[in-house]
N, C-alpha and C positions, 0 to 999 in steps of 0.2 A: 046355770051361774048368771046371778044379778048382776051387775056392770052400775055401779055408785054414782058414778063423773060423767058418765052420758049424757044424764039428765041436768047435771050440775057447774056445766063448763060457762064461764064469768069470760066476757069479752076486756081486753086488756084495754086501760081507761088512762086515757094520757093525762100526765101530773101524777097517776098514782104512783108507787114507792113497785121498784120493776119486780113482776110480779117474782120471776128465777127465782133474786137473788130471797127474798121473800119465801118462797119452797126450800133452798138451800141451805141459809145460813141459823134455823132453827135452830134450837139445841138440843130437839127430840121433836120426832114426830107425832102430828096431831092425831086421830084416832082418824080421820076420814083419811088422811095423809095414807098411813097405814094402811090403809084399804084396800087405796089405791095403788102404792107400792105390788101387793099381794095380790092383788088382782092380774094387773102385769106380766109376774115371776109366774101366776097361776095356770096364765097363757098361754104361756112357752113350755109348760113344763107337761103338757103332751106329747111322745113323740111323732103323732101324727103332724101336727101343729108346730112343732119346730122343726121336722122335713119342709113344712110348705115355708116358713120365715123361713130356712137358711137359703132354699130355692129362691124368695123373692129379694133374697141378698145380694143376690150373683146378675139379678133379671126380672123383667115382669112377664108372668105368664099369667096364659089364660087356665080356666077351670081343668080345663079336659088333659094340657100340656102338664099342673098339678098332682091329677088321677093318675098318672104314668107314674111323675118322679116321687110321691108315696105310694106308691103301690096301695089304691083304694080309690072305689067310684064316686064318678065326678059326684052324683048327688053326698057322698060324706065331708067331700072337698070343700063343694059347696055350705053342706055345716059350718065345717069349722073356720072356713072363713067370714062368717057372720060375726060367730063368737070377735074375731082379730078384727074385722073392722068396727064391733058393739068398743074394743078399747082400740081404736085407733092405730093400732098394730097395723093394720095391712090398712090400701085404699085402692078404688079401682076408676079403670075411664071407661069408654064404651070406642069404639071402630066399626061404625055400623052396628052390625047386629053380634059382634063380639064385647065380650070384657075381657079386660087385660087387669091381672092386681101386680102390685106392687107392695113395697114398706111405705107406713106412713110418711116415715122423714129418715136423716141422717140419726136422728139419736138411737132409733130402732135399730136403723144396721148396726147402728157400735156396740148397744145394748148385747147383741150378739152377738158379732163379732169379739167383743171380752170377757164372754161367757166360749167361747172357743178354744180362745188365748188361753185363760184359767184353766180348764179343761188339759191343754198341752202341757204345758206347766204339773198341772199334778199327773197324766200319764206317766211323761220323765223326770219324774222328780226334781224341777227348775226351782233355781230360787226366782223371790220373787226381783220384778225390777226395781233399782238403787230410790230410786225417788217414786214409787207405789206408797212406800207406808209414812212419808214425811209431806204426804197433799193432803192435808182435809177435803176436807168437802166441797167446803165453803167455798174454797181456792179454786176447785177444778170447774173448766168451762166450757 
């Protein structure tokens, strides 16, 4: 998989319009933004990566710990983590010779948490939250 945005990140420039608002206020997704959204969801569409990200929403973990959690080899975990790092879904920190991984930011944790909540609603046939369909994306925060 080729990752588009890793090579096209722009710094926030003081005085320019709010970049978050620029992303969410568009009436339609640009082809570039649609690709970024698709890549993010595609990265989470793999069961092993989903188990990794779920574990990292709970706490940081080493490659060895993630291998046990996901039930695959440390080599396979490292390969998956590379893909997730490229998309800024996970990040790492060094502690001596050990490397620990965590979700990149609260947006990633919230995105994953929302997916789990959605699945709970589907599995248990629960109604949507009353305000959810009244809040357009541009007003969400």
